[in-house]
N, CA and C atoms as an extended XYZ file, in Angstrom:
435
Properties=species:S:1:pos:R:3:atomname:S:1:resname:S:1:resid:I:1 pbc="F F F"
N         0.842       -1.183        0.000 N   UNK     1
C         0.000        0.000        0.000 CA  UNK     1
C         0.883        1.241        0.000 C   UNK     1
N         0.519        2.207       -0.794 N   UNK     2
C         1.333        3.421       -0.893 CA  UNK     2
C         0.969        4.389        0.212 C   UNK     2
N         1.910        5.237        0.553 N   UNK     3
C         1.650        6.252        1.570 CA  UNK     3
C         0.959        7.444        0.931 C   UNK     3
N         0.407        8.305        1.773 N   UNK     4
C        -0.259        9.511        1.264 CA  UNK     4
C         0.724       10.371        0.482 C   UNK     4
N         1.979       10.438        0.965 N   UNK     5
C         2.972       11.248        0.272 CA  UNK     5
C         3.246       10.681       -1.112 C   UNK     5
N         3.387        9.339       -1.200 N   UNK     6
C         3.615        8.728       -2.502 CA  UNK     6
C         2.418        8.949       -3.418 C   UNK     6
N         1.200        8.811       -2.866 N   UNK     7
C        -0.001        9.046       -3.675 CA  UNK     7
C        -0.018       10.489       -4.157 C   UNK     7
N         0.318       11.418       -3.263 N   UNK     8
C         0.322       12.835       -3.629 CA  UNK     8
C         1.300       13.111       -4.755 C   UNK     8
N         2.507       12.534       -4.655 N   UNK     9
C         3.501       12.744       -5.707 CA  UNK     9
C         3.065       12.097       -7.006 C   UNK     9
N         2.506       10.920       -6.917 N   UNK    10
C         2.119       10.181       -8.120 CA  UNK    10
C         0.978       10.862       -8.872 C   UNK    10
N         0.135       11.592       -8.153 N   UNK    11
C        -1.042       12.176       -8.796 CA  UNK    11
C        -0.955       13.674       -8.935 C   UNK    11
N         0.150       14.248       -8.560 N   UNK    12
C         0.258       15.693       -8.657 CA  UNK    12
C        -0.248       16.390       -7.409 C   UNK    12
N        -0.639       15.617       -6.373 N   UNK    13
C        -1.097       16.218       -5.130 CA  UNK    13
C         0.003       17.064       -4.521 C   UNK    13
N        -0.372       18.112       -3.828 N   UNK    14
C         0.592       19.081       -3.337 CA  UNK    14
C         1.005       18.789       -1.901 C   UNK    14
N         2.279       19.072       -1.572 N   UNK    15
C         2.731       19.010       -0.194 CA  UNK    15
C         2.138       20.199        0.551 C   UNK    15
N         2.336       20.251        1.874 N   UNK    16
C         1.777       21.341        2.668 CA  UNK    16
C         2.220       22.718        2.216 C   UNK    16
N         3.505       22.887        1.969 N   UNK    17
C         4.024       24.192        1.549 CA  UNK    17
C         3.528       24.540        0.155 C   UNK    17
N         3.542       23.574       -0.747 N   UNK    18
C         3.056       23.807       -2.111 CA  UNK    18
C         1.563       24.122       -2.069 C   UNK    18
N         0.820       23.384       -1.252 N   UNK    19
C        -0.617       23.625       -1.144 CA  UNK    19
C        -0.897       25.023       -0.596 C   UNK    19
N        -0.139       25.448        0.394 N   UNK    20
C        -0.313       26.794        0.937 CA  UNK    20
C        -0.044       27.840       -0.139 C   UNK    20
N         1.036       27.670       -0.891 N   UNK    21
C         1.349       28.620       -1.973 CA  UNK    21
C         0.242       28.643       -3.027 C   UNK    21
N        -0.225       27.461       -3.385 N   UNK    22
C        -1.293       27.390       -4.376 CA  UNK    22
C        -2.584       28.008       -3.838 C   UNK    22
N        -2.859       27.772       -2.562 N   UNK    23
C        -4.048       28.362       -1.956 CA  UNK    23
C        -3.995       29.880       -1.951 C   UNK    23
N        -2.839       30.430       -1.614 N   UNK    24
C        -2.669       31.891       -1.625 CA  UNK    24
C        -2.807       32.420       -3.053 C   UNK    24
N        -2.216       31.722       -4.008 N   UNK    25
C        -2.322       32.151       -5.406 CA  UNK    25
C        -3.769       32.083       -5.892 C   UNK    25
N        -4.477       31.015       -5.526 N   UNK    26
C        -5.886       30.878       -5.926 CA  UNK    26
C        -6.717       31.993       -5.304 C   UNK    26
N        -6.428       32.322       -4.056 N   UNK    27
C        -7.167       33.399       -3.391 CA  UNK    27
C        -6.896       34.740       -4.064 C   UNK    27
N        -5.627       35.032       -4.311 N   UNK    28
C        -5.277       36.315       -4.930 CA  UNK    28
C        -5.927       36.451       -6.303 C   UNK    28
N        -5.833       35.418       -7.124 N   UNK    29
C        -6.403       35.476       -8.465 CA  UNK    29
C        -7.927       35.570       -8.414 C   UNK    29
N        -8.545       34.790       -7.545 N   UNK    30
C       -10.006       34.831       -7.412 CA  UNK    30
C       -10.482       36.198       -6.946 C   UNK    30
N        -9.771       36.781       -5.984 N   UNK    31
C       -10.166       38.105       -5.503 CA  UNK    31
C       -10.050       39.158       -6.599 C   UNK    31
N        -8.954       39.143       -7.331 N   UNK    32
C        -8.787       40.139       -8.398 CA  UNK    32
C        -9.908       40.004       -9.426 C   UNK    32
N       -10.188       38.783       -9.847 N   UNK    33
C       -11.251       38.572      -10.837 CA  UNK    33
C       -12.597       39.027      -10.276 C   UNK    33
N       -12.899       38.618       -9.048 N   UNK    34
C       -14.192       38.976       -8.472 CA  UNK    34
C       -14.312       40.470       -8.192 C   UNK    34
N       -13.209       41.117       -7.824 N   UNK    35
C       -13.256       42.568       -7.644 CA  UNK    35
C       -13.511       43.267       -8.975 C   UNK    35
N       -12.921       42.764      -10.046 N   UNK    36
C       -13.179       43.341      -11.374 CA  UNK    36
C       -14.646       43.158      -11.780 C   UNK    36
N       -15.185       41.983      -11.518 N   UNK    37
C       -16.600       41.741      -11.807 CA  UNK    37
C       -17.470       42.658      -10.946 C   UNK    37
N       -17.114       42.805       -9.677 N   UNK    38
C       -17.857       43.689       -8.777 CA  UNK    38
C       -17.794       45.127       -9.267 C   UNK    38
N       -16.608       45.556       -9.673 N   UNK    39
C       -16.454       46.909      -10.205 CA  UNK    39
C       -17.392       47.125      -11.399 C   UNK    39
N       -17.426       46.147      -12.286 N   UNK    40
C       -18.311       46.247      -13.440 CA  UNK    40
C       -19.780       46.303      -13.043 C   UNK    40
N       -20.166       45.482      -12.080 N   UNK    41
C       -21.564       45.464      -11.630 CA  UNK    41
C       -21.944       46.766      -10.952 C   UNK    41
N       -21.040       47.291      -10.133 N   UNK    42
C       -21.309       48.563       -9.456 CA  UNK    42
C       -21.360       49.693      -10.485 C   UNK    42
N       -20.421       49.706      -11.416 N   UNK    43
C       -20.385       50.746      -12.458 CA  UNK    43
C       -21.647       50.726      -13.314 C   UNK    43
N       -22.159       49.529      -13.571 N   UNK    44
C       -23.365       49.397      -14.387 CA  UNK    44
C       -24.643       49.539      -13.563 C   UNK    44
N       -24.498       49.750      -12.261 N   UNK    45
C       -25.645       49.897      -11.357 CA  UNK    45
C       -26.611       48.720      -11.484 C   UNK    45
N       -26.057       47.510      -11.522 N   UNK    46
C       -26.877       46.302      -11.673 CA  UNK    46
C       -27.800       46.124      -10.477 C   UNK    46
N       -27.263       46.244       -9.294 N   UNK    47
C       -28.049       46.088       -8.069 CA  UNK    47
C       -27.364       46.893       -6.962 C   UNK    47
N       -27.441       48.228       -7.038 N   UNK    48
C       -26.658       49.057       -6.124 CA  UNK    48
C       -26.986       48.868       -4.642 C   UNK    48
N       -28.164       48.391       -4.333 N   UNK    49
C       -28.558       48.205       -2.932 CA  UNK    49
C       -28.289       46.796       -2.405 C   UNK    49
N       -27.864       45.901       -3.267 N   UNK    50
C       -27.656       44.507       -2.877 CA  UNK    50
C       -26.322       44.344       -2.168 C   UNK    50
N       -26.364       43.954       -0.907 N   UNK    51
C       -25.150       43.798       -0.109 CA  UNK    51
C       -24.201       42.745       -0.699 C   UNK    51
N       -24.744       41.702       -1.278 N   UNK    52
C       -23.909       40.617       -1.811 CA  UNK    52
C       -23.016       41.070       -2.961 C   UNK    52
N       -23.350       42.199       -3.583 N   UNK    53
C       -22.539       42.720       -4.684 CA  UNK    53
C       -21.710       43.926       -4.255 C   UNK    53
N       -21.297       43.936       -3.016 N   UNK    54
C       -20.416       44.977       -2.499 CA  UNK    54
C       -19.049       44.350       -2.224 C   UNK    54
N       -18.010       45.152       -2.270 N   UNK    55
C       -16.641       44.633       -2.122 CA  UNK    55
C       -16.431       43.831       -0.839 C   UNK    55
N       -16.982       44.289        0.267 N   UNK    56
C       -16.779       43.577        1.538 CA  UNK    56
C       -17.340       42.168        1.501 C   UNK    56
N       -18.572       42.041        1.037 N   UNK    57
C       -19.202       40.723        0.956 CA  UNK    57
C       -18.474       39.823       -0.031 C   UNK    57
N       -18.130       40.377       -1.175 N   UNK    58
C       -17.430       39.605       -2.200 CA  UNK    58
C       -16.078       39.131       -1.672 C   UNK    58
N       -15.355       40.008       -0.998 N   UNK    59
C       -14.044       39.649       -0.455 CA  UNK    59
C       -14.172       38.555        0.594 C   UNK    59
N       -15.108       38.718        1.535 N   UNK    60
C       -15.286       37.741        2.606 CA  UNK    60
C       -15.687       36.382        2.043 C   UNK    60
N       -16.711       36.355        1.201 N   UNK    61
C       -17.220       35.082        0.713 CA  UNK    61
C       -16.257       34.396       -0.256 C   UNK    61
N       -15.532       35.160       -1.044 N   UNK    62
C       -14.512       34.564       -1.912 CA  UNK    62
C       -13.417       33.930       -1.058 C   UNK    62
N       -13.007       34.633       -0.016 N   UNK    63
C       -11.965       34.105        0.874 CA  UNK    63
C       -12.423       32.820        1.547 C   UNK    63
N       -13.647       32.801        2.063 N   UNK    64
C       -14.183       31.595        2.702 CA  UNK    64
C       -14.208       30.438        1.708 C   UNK    64
N       -14.665       30.709        0.488 N   UNK    65
C       -14.740       29.659       -0.520 CA  UNK    65
C       -13.383       29.094       -0.902 C   UNK    65
N       -12.415       29.965       -1.119 N   UNK    66
C       -11.087       29.504       -1.540 CA  UNK    66
C       -10.364       28.800       -0.389 C   UNK    66
N       -10.488       29.316        0.818 N   UNK    67
C        -9.876       28.628        1.972 CA  UNK    67
C       -10.515       27.247        2.139 C   UNK    67
N       -11.841       27.183        2.014 N   UNK    68
C       -12.530       25.890        2.097 CA  UNK    68
C       -12.061       24.931        1.017 C   UNK    68
N       -11.937       25.428       -0.203 N   UNK    69
C       -11.472       24.589       -1.307 CA  UNK    69
C       -10.051       24.087       -1.058 C   UNK    69
N        -9.211       24.959       -0.529 N   UNK    70
C        -7.822       24.569       -0.246 CA  UNK    70
C        -7.777       23.483        0.819 C   UNK    70
N        -8.582       23.629        1.857 N   UNK    71
C        -8.637       22.607        2.914 CA  UNK    71
C        -9.166       21.282        2.367 C   UNK    71
N       -10.198       21.337        1.550 N   UNK    72
C       -10.749       20.111        0.959 CA  UNK    72
C        -9.699       19.437        0.082 C   UNK    72
N        -8.988       20.226       -0.726 N   UNK    73
C        -7.947       19.626       -1.564 CA  UNK    73
C        -6.863       18.993       -0.695 C   UNK    73
N        -6.502       19.668        0.385 N   UNK    74
C        -5.494       19.109        1.292 CA  UNK    74
C        -5.917       17.774        1.873 C   UNK    74
N        -7.175       17.663        2.261 N   UNK    75
C        -7.687       16.393        2.790 CA  UNK    75
C        -7.680       15.330        1.696 C   UNK    75
N        -8.158       15.682        0.530 N   UNK    76
C        -8.193       14.710       -0.570 CA  UNK    76
C        -6.790       14.254       -0.964 C   UNK    76
N        -5.823       15.151       -0.890 N   UNK    77
C        -4.437       14.787       -1.214 CA  UNK    77
C        -3.905       13.735       -0.247 C   UNK    77
N        -4.451       13.727        0.968 N   UNK    78
C        -4.004       12.751        1.967 CA  UNK    78
C        -4.735       11.415        1.862 C   UNK    78
N        -5.986       11.435        1.417 N   UNK    79
C        -6.790       10.211        1.505 CA  UNK    79
C        -7.125        9.589        0.153 C   UNK    79
N        -6.907       10.302       -0.919 N   UNK    80
C        -7.310        9.798       -2.230 CA  UNK    80
C        -6.099        9.397       -3.068 C   UNK    80
N        -6.294        8.357       -3.861 N   UNK    81
C        -5.218        7.965       -4.772 CA  UNK    81
C        -5.173        8.883       -5.994 C   UNK    81
N        -6.243        9.662       -6.205 N   UNK    82
C        -6.271       10.611       -7.316 CA  UNK    82
C        -6.958       11.898       -6.836 C   UNK    82
N        -6.260       12.686       -6.019 N   UNK    83
C        -6.902       13.873       -5.438 CA  UNK    83
C        -7.311       14.923       -6.459 C   UNK    83
N        -6.576       15.035       -7.555 N   UNK    84
C        -6.931       16.030       -8.567 CA  UNK    84
C        -8.307       15.727       -9.163 C   UNK    84
N        -8.519       14.487       -9.517 N   UNK    85
C        -9.809       14.086      -10.096 CA  UNK    85
C       -10.921       14.230       -9.067 C   UNK    85
N       -10.689       13.763       -7.857 N   UNK    86
C       -11.711       13.855       -6.807 CA  UNK    86
C       -12.047       15.312       -6.505 C   UNK    86
N       -11.031       16.157       -6.437 N   UNK    87
C       -11.273       17.566       -6.148 CA  UNK    87
C       -12.081       18.216       -7.264 C   UNK    87
N       -11.783       17.868       -8.493 N   UNK    88
C       -12.525       18.427       -9.622 CA  UNK    88
C       -13.998       18.037       -9.528 C   UNK    88
N       -14.270       16.807       -9.153 N   UNK    89
C       -15.651       16.348       -8.998 CA  UNK    89
C       -16.329       17.086       -7.846 C   UNK    89
N       -15.663       17.160       -6.706 N   UNK    90
C       -16.229       17.864       -5.554 CA  UNK    90
C       -16.476       19.331       -5.904 C   UNK    90
N       -15.527       19.961       -6.555 N   UNK    91
C       -15.673       21.371       -6.928 CA  UNK    91
C       -16.854       21.566       -7.872 C   UNK    91
N       -17.061       20.658       -8.797 N   UNK    92
C       -18.192       20.766       -9.730 CA  UNK    92
C       -19.523       20.643       -8.997 C   UNK    92
N       -19.602       19.708       -8.067 N   UNK    93
C       -20.835       19.532       -7.296 CA  UNK    93
C       -21.108       20.761       -6.438 C   UNK    93
N       -20.087       21.245       -5.743 N   UNK    94
C       -20.253       22.432       -4.899 CA  UNK    94
C       -20.621       23.641       -5.760 C   UNK    94
N       -20.022       23.772       -6.925 N   UNK    95
C       -20.354       24.878       -7.820 CA  UNK    95
C       -21.831       24.848       -8.198 C   UNK    95
N       -22.322       23.697       -8.618 N   UNK    96
C       -23.734       23.595       -9.005 CA  UNK    96
C       -24.628       23.966       -7.822 C   UNK    96
N       -24.314       23.453       -6.640 N   UNK    97
C       -25.113       23.779       -5.454 CA  UNK    97
C       -25.042       25.266       -5.116 C   UNK    97
N       -23.883       25.885       -5.340 N   UNK    98
C       -23.720       27.307       -5.011 CA  UNK    98
C       -24.512       28.210       -5.944 C   UNK    98
N       -24.873       27.704       -7.110 N   UNK    99
C       -25.624       28.508       -8.067 CA  UNK    99
C       -27.114       28.588       -7.717 C   UNK    99
N       -27.601       27.641       -6.946 N   UNK   100
C       -29.025       27.604       -6.609 CA  UNK   100
C       -29.488       28.887       -5.920 C   UNK   100
N       -28.804       29.365       -4.868 N   UNK   101
C       -29.258       30.611       -4.240 CA  UNK   101
C       -29.149       31.832       -5.156 C   UNK   101
N       -28.223       31.777       -6.114 N   UNK   102
C       -28.061       32.915       -7.028 CA  UNK   102
C       -29.318       33.152       -7.862 C   UNK   102
N       -30.030       32.076       -8.185 N   UNK   103
C       -31.232       32.236       -8.994 CA  UNK   103
C       -32.524       32.134       -8.187 C   UNK   103
N       -32.437       31.656       -6.950 N   UNK   104
C       -33.658       31.523       -6.148 CA  UNK   104
C       -33.758       32.553       -5.026 C   UNK   104
N       -32.644       32.887       -4.401 N   UNK   105
C       -32.666       33.789       -3.251 CA  UNK   105
C       -32.318       35.223       -3.639 C   UNK   105
N       -31.239       35.410       -4.362 N   UNK   106
C       -30.744       36.754       -4.689 CA  UNK   106
C       -31.789       37.635       -5.373 C   UNK   106
N       -32.557       37.123       -6.339 N   UNK   107
C       -33.546       37.999       -6.968 CA  UNK   107
C       -34.611       38.516       -5.993 C   UNK   107
N       -34.816       37.828       -4.875 N   UNK   108
C       -35.832       38.221       -3.901 CA  UNK   108
C       -35.271       39.031       -2.738 C   UNK   108
N       -33.966       39.266       -2.713 N   UNK   109
C       -33.348       40.056       -1.662 CA  UNK   109
C       -33.603       41.540       -1.910 C   UNK   109
N       -33.592       42.358       -0.849 N   UNK   110
C       -33.739       43.807       -1.066 CA  UNK   110
C       -32.652       44.312       -2.022 C   UNK   110
N       -33.056       44.912       -3.100 N   UNK   111
C       -32.120       45.425       -4.097 CA  UNK   111
C       -31.644       44.382       -5.087 C   UNK   111
N       -32.069       43.139       -4.914 N   UNK   112
C       -31.609       42.066       -5.787 CA  UNK   112
C       -32.443       41.923       -7.034 C   UNK   112
N       -31.883       41.243       -8.010 N   UNK   113
C       -32.590       40.928       -9.248 CA  UNK   113
C       -31.880       39.751       -9.907 C   UNK   113
N       -32.473       39.250      -10.965 N   UNK   114
C       -31.900       38.081      -11.629 CA  UNK   114
C       -30.528       38.375      -12.233 C   UNK   114
N       -30.324       39.592      -12.729 N   UNK   115
C       -29.011       39.960      -13.279 CA  UNK   115
C       -27.933       39.883      -12.202 C   UNK   115
N       -28.262       40.357      -11.005 N   UNK   116
C       -27.302       40.277       -9.895 CA  UNK   116
C       -27.001       38.820       -9.559 C   UNK   116
N       -28.031       37.989       -9.570 N   UNK   117
C       -27.817       36.562       -9.339 CA  UNK   117
C       -26.912       35.956      -10.385 C   UNK   117
N       -27.091       36.371      -11.632 N   UNK   118
C       -26.226       35.883      -12.712 CA  UNK   118
C       -24.783       36.320      -12.534 C   UNK   118
N       -24.608       37.542      -12.096 N   UNK   119
C       -23.249       38.051      -11.871 CA  UNK   119
C       -22.582       37.302      -10.720 C   UNK   119
N       -23.328       37.079       -9.648 N   UNK   120
C       -22.775       36.310       -8.525 CA  UNK   120
C       -22.467       34.881       -8.965 C   UNK   120
N       -23.320       34.313       -9.805 N   UNK   121
C       -23.054       32.982      -10.347 CA  UNK   121
C       -21.778       32.958      -11.172 C   UNK   121
N       -21.563       34.006      -11.949 N   UNK   122
C       -20.326       34.099      -12.731 CA  UNK   122
C       -19.109       34.136      -11.816 C   UNK   122
N       -19.233       34.828      -10.681 N   UNK   123
C       -18.129       34.845       -9.714 CA  UNK   123
C       -17.871       33.451       -9.158 C   UNK   123
N       -18.938       32.694       -8.907 N   UNK   124
C       -18.770       31.324       -8.411 CA  UNK   124
C       -18.045       30.473       -9.437 C   UNK   124
N       -18.430       30.620      -10.690 N   UNK   125
C       -17.799       29.832      -11.757 CA  UNK   125
C       -16.317       30.184      -11.883 C   UNK   125
N       -16.005       31.484      -11.918 N   UNK   126
C       -14.594       31.865      -12.072 CA  UNK   126
C       -13.766       31.401      -10.883 C   UNK   126
N       -14.316       31.516       -9.682 N   UNK   127
C       -13.573       31.078       -8.498 CA  UNK   127
C       -13.370       29.565       -8.523 C   UNK   127
N       -14.389       28.814       -8.917 N   UNK   128
C       -14.251       27.356       -8.994 CA  UNK   128
C       -13.189       26.958      -10.012 C   UNK   128
N       -13.211       27.594      -11.166 N   UNK   129
C       -12.217       27.278      -12.207 CA  UNK   129
C       -10.813       27.615      -11.714 C   UNK   129
N       -10.657       28.786      -11.107 N   UNK   130
C        -9.348       29.175      -10.571 CA  UNK   130
C        -8.884       28.150       -9.539 C   UNK   130
N        -9.760       27.760       -8.623 N   UNK   131
C        -9.362       26.806       -7.585 CA  UNK   131
C        -8.955       25.464       -8.179 C   UNK   131
N        -9.717       24.955       -9.136 N   UNK   132
C        -9.362       23.669       -9.734 CA  UNK   132
C        -8.026       23.767      -10.460 C   UNK   132
N        -7.851       24.797      -11.252 N   UNK   133
C        -6.613       24.923      -12.031 CA  UNK   133
C        -5.412       25.157      -11.124 C   UNK   133
N        -5.531       26.072      -10.182 N   UNK   134
C        -4.376       26.437       -9.358 CA  UNK   134
C        -4.082       25.375       -8.307 C   UNK   134
N        -5.099       24.885       -7.611 N   UNK   135
C        -4.832       23.917       -6.540 CA  UNK   135
C        -4.346       22.580       -7.071 C   UNK   135
N        -4.856       22.152       -8.207 N   UNK   136
C        -4.395       20.878       -8.758 CA  UNK   136
C        -3.099       21.019       -9.535 C   UNK   136
N        -2.697       22.261       -9.803 N   UNK   137
C        -1.459       22.480      -10.533 CA  UNK   137
C        -1.581       22.158      -12.003 C   UNK   137
N        -2.792       22.238      -12.529 N   UNK   138
C        -3.000       21.967      -13.951 CA  UNK   138
C        -2.198       22.962      -14.759 C   UNK   138
N        -1.488       22.461      -15.725 N   UNK   139
C        -0.723       23.324      -16.611 CA  UNK   139
C        -1.562       23.585      -17.845 C   UNK   139
N        -1.848       24.838      -18.097 N   UNK   140
C        -2.629       25.212      -19.271 CA  UNK   140
C        -1.731       25.142      -20.489 C   UNK   140
N        -2.152       24.390      -21.471 N   UNK   141
C        -1.352       24.225      -22.695 CA  UNK   141
C        -1.507       25.451      -23.586 C   UNK   141
N        -0.407       25.781      -24.234 N   UNK   142
C        -0.427       26.896      -25.183 CA  UNK   142
C        -0.224       26.337      -26.582 C   UNK   142
N        -0.340       27.190      -27.555 N   UNK   143
C        -0.173       26.769      -28.948 CA  UNK   143
C         1.233       26.252      -29.215 C   UNK   143
N         2.207       26.668      -28.408 N   UNK   144
C         3.590       26.226      -28.633 CA  UNK   144
C         3.917       24.916      -27.935 C   UNK   144
N         2.986       24.381      -27.135 N   UNK   145
C         3.244       23.099      -26.438 CA  UNK   145
C         3.140       21.926      -27.363 C   UNK   145
């Protein structure tokens, strides 16, 4: 039977230091993207009264999501023979579940509407993609590869 460290190396799973670096990178990238989306939503006055589309809420919830994703990946790296694949599946399921309130709750919130829900959903998608790519260490291929 292989050890967790051997499984992690064999599948691209990250060590503690690598995972921390990847988690910080995923957080930084997710925050920048979500702040840009927030800036666009605020500039377009999509839902100016909606608290969920303010920088503080976006920053807090993005941070909670990325820290949670990093912890989940860390656990999977220890217990799974293929943590990258398992994390991608978990991230996809969590993403789908996270979209439900965007279309059911947000439009009914004070100042909310369906467009705001769509924008928040877009933030969930971008954060999920960033977390999967950065935490698993997926290398994006270019035309020169």
